C-alpha positions, 0 to 999 in steps of 0.5 A: 147666259145673259149678254153682259155675262157673255161679254165678260167671259169673252173679254176675260178669255182675250185678256188671258190669251194676250202675249205675256212679257216674261219676268226678268231672268234671275241669278239664283246662285254662283260657285265659287260663292261671292266673297269666299276667300278659299276657292281652289285655283282650278275652280270652274265658274258656275252660275245657276239661273231660275230658268233655261238660258238661250245658249247663244246669248251667253257664248256670242260675244262672251257675255259671261266673263271673268277676270283674275286681278293677277292672272288676267282674263279667263278663257275657256269653254262654256257648258250647259247643264240642268236643262240649260239653267246652269252655265259653267265657264271652265278656265283653260288655266288655273287662277293665281293663289290669293287673288281676287276674281271678278265675274261679270254677266251682261244684261244681254244674256237672255232666257230661252223664253226671251226674258232678259237679265236685268238691265244692271247685269250681275257682278260678283267677286271671290278670292282664291285660296293660298297654301299654308305658310309660316310667314318667314319672309326672306328678301331675294332681290331688290329691283331698281326702277331707275334708268340711271342711279342719279335719275329718280323715277319715284315708283308708286305702286302698280300691278302684278298681273301676268302680261305675257300669258306664261302663267307667271306674275309680272310687275308693272310699276307706276312712276310719278316723276318719270310719268311712265310704266316700267314692266319687269317680266317674271323669269318664269322659272319658279325662282320669284326673280325678274328680268330688268324692266323693259325699255323703252318704258310706257308713257303715261302722264305727270305724277301718275299714281293709282292704277288698276288692271282689267281687260278693257277691250275683251281681247284676253290681254291685261290692260291698265288704267292710271290716274295722273294727279298733276294733269287731271287725267286718266290714262288707259293703256291696252296690253299687247299680250307680250309684256308691252302696252300700246300708246295711252288713251288719255281722258281728262277728268276732275282736279287731282284724281287720287283714287281709281276703280274698275267695274261694270257700271252700266250692266253691258259686260265691259269694264268701266272706270271711276276715279275720285277727284280730290280737289274738285271734291267729286268723282268721274265715271268713264264708260267703255264702248266695249273696245277699250275706248272711253268717252268724256267723264260724267261727274257726280258727288260722293257725299262728303268733302275731298273724295280721295280713296276708292274701291269697288265692292258689292256692299249690299249683296245685290249683285251690283258693284258699289263704290266705297269712297274715302273722303279725306277732308271730311275724315269719312268713308262713304258707300255709294251703291250702284244702280247698274245704269251708270249711276250711283246713290249715296247710301251711308257714311262712317267716320274713318278715324282720320284723314283717309289716304287709301282703302281696300275692301275684303271680308276680314271677319269671314261673315260673308260681307265686305269690310273696309281697311283704311289708312289715315295718312297724317293721322298716323293710324289705320282702321277696320270698318266692318260692313253689315251687308246692307250698305252700311259700315260699323264704327272704326276699330283703330290700329297703330301705324308708323307715321304717314301711312299711305297704303293698305293691302289685304291678303291671306299670307299664312294660308289659314283662310282669312285676310291678313293686313300690310300697312305701308308708311311713307315716314316709316316701314311696312307693318304686318298685322295677322288676322285671328280669324274673326277680323281682329288683327295682331301686330306680327312684324315690321319690314324695314324700308330703305327710305320710304315704305309707300306701297305693297303688292301681294302676288305669288311671284314663284308659283308655289301657292302662297303670297309673297311681298313686293315692297315699293319704296318711292324714294329709294326707287326699289321694289323689294321682293320678299319670298314667303316660306310656304309649306314644302311643295309637293311634286305633282301639286300643280294647282298649289292647294297642298295635295295631289288630286284629280285636278292635278292628274288632269293637268299632268295628262295634258303635259305627258309627252312620253319617253325622251320627249319634251312636255306636250304642247297642251301643257298649261303655261307655268306648269312644270310636270318634269318631276325628275328633271330629266327634260321630258315628261314620261313614265318616271314622272308619272310614277313620282306623281302616283306616289304623291297622289292623295285622291282628295282635295 
């Protein structure tokens, strides 16, 4: 062999023996899948990777997290299967019916070979199913947000998250004039009724308006962020887990913040905040340090004049949440795709068919991609903009509204597996549009407002598995509770999916206390397994359960 050939062989051997940097760890699939609207409320969260994972990188610091918009942070054990290529997070309690759930994987998750998940991490959202309902809503109460009848609070939206971990959804109402949060705790008796709001209330700042729930500090409690329009700030209040909040952290942002969204913008697994600044015509990014403390804002442009409305959703199917922005002055809806490093890139714009006030994202046509439902305020009309899954929106499909429509909310109100639409109008009432299953909506009915129909929340207030309505009137300062007439509850259907099956049996097993004994302490919060109402969970209750057992999901 010639010397030159020998040298080449030696060099090639050394090159082949060099340390190889493994390619990034990849997410192959998730269950429940992204964008689904029909995940059972007892669903485990399953993520499959392209290679075995380092278990400690998942469990240490909970680098795989989930948060139900209403049920709150998911706690439960992790398990590993398929040669450690599959990770399962099994929630300790059910999700709430019809809620959106966000799953976040930190970039600190590693493969067993040391390969990292990409810097952007991985995020996706799904929704839980609701049980069939006839949409015969009936008013059951009207909660006042006023301390005194003559002192307006100007209630303007809020959240319906479970603040005290009892398995029932509470109401946190944001008030513009009194600059505070007022918390109504659910009576937790399946009536759908609430206690008067907690006093003292929880201060934010002047003209507090849009809000979002999250677990900012990773302690398992529901926290909240609120944009304060007149003080150009965002308030962050950490939940104590008992229905109360700690003092606000107030961060100065741009001029007149109008929209707010939460997402993991930089891939580190915790929730960051983005808000629109309508007068500054830009957006602010507030990065979380992991403990619920936020640094000064980073400002960036959305791509058109008067950024106002805001939502976070994966518009291009890359496992990174994007921003959908309503630019009121320009009359456009913008998509800025997330880069996963705390920055966003303008992707597309589409006409909104009017002056955008609020928007919400959801898969209205069931094709597995996010769409947008927008209300156009003084233009007195609303629109559906369908997404193509690549970061673009199709032209608006117009719908009529009452004058000055302010709020748009999507939820499966009739339990048929698609999203229905509630529109709130300040100079009118609440309108309910029913989805035909393909994303075309038909007007169904109107709910009269005392003075000004401003906002709507869609929680399951009575834990019967369907969505109810909490209608907020900002001038009358009332929250009108409308109970949905879902199908008759089947005794033993603890997860509200319409049948009594193995998942319900596992819950019953946790609650069984024996004769003359109360439910076992392992019984999940909010579950009433005393089927005969005699004060204990015993053999008689099991026989009722057995009669209703179907064995199918």
